[in-house]
N, C-alpha and C positions, 0 to 999 in steps of 0.2 A: 519529440519523444515525450511520452506520457507514462505514468504508472497508474495502474488500476488495482485497487484492493477489492477483492470480491469475496464476500462471505455468504455461503449458501450451504444449508444443511450441515452446519458445524464443520465445514471445510473452508480454510482460508487460502486463497490464491492471490499471489502478488504477481502482476503481469506487467512486463515492460512492453509498451506498444508504440508503434510508429504508424500514424494514421489509424487504421483498424486492424492492422496486422500485429499479431503477437510475436515478438522477437525472442522473448525468454520468459520463464515463469518459475515460481517456487510455490509449492503446495504443501500444506501441513494441516493436521486436524486442530480444531479449536478446542483446547483442553483447559479452558479457564486460566490460561497463562499468556494471553495475547499481549499484555503489557510488557512481558519479558521477552517475547519472541518477535514482535512486529518490527521495531526499529533495527535490531541486528539483522533481520532477514532482508529488509530494504537495503541496508548498507551492503550486505553480501551480494545481492543482485546487482547493485550499481558497480561494485568492484569487479565482479565477474565479467561485466560487459565494458569495463574500462570507462565508466562514466562518473561524472561529478554531479552533485545535486543541481548545480546551475544548468546542466544539460537537459533537465526535465522541465517542460513547460508547465505541466499541471499534474496533480495527483487527484484521482477520483476514488470514490467509495460507492460500491454497489452491494447491497445486502438484502437478504430475505427476511430480516427482522426489523422491528420498529426501534425507535430511538430510546425506548425505556430499558433496553438491555445494556448491561455494562460493556459487553464486547463491542457493540455498535458505538457506544460513546467513546471508548478508547480509540477505535479506528478513526472515528470522525475527528477527534482531537488531533491525532497524528496528521491526518490529511489537511485539516485547516491550518495547523502550525507549519507544515511543510510548504503549503502554498503561500502563506504569508511570508515565510523566510525567503523563498525563492524570488518573490517580487522585490524584496529588499536588496537582493544581490545585484 
């Protein structure tokens, strides 16, 4: 099980994936409040599907913006932190 955060054209999609199949997703507009919405949205997606963070093998980020944007840096920090923490479990 993987989580993919996809940011394209100011739309954020958090997708729960098994192999390449999308099992569930949450979508919301990026309104310069990603720091406030991203972690609660991931938590909600996991709870809705009765999953724990340890059930996720890897979290990935795909974005149509470069790393100079704050939105990208916030999402990248969450992805890197999650992947580090899951490896420690």
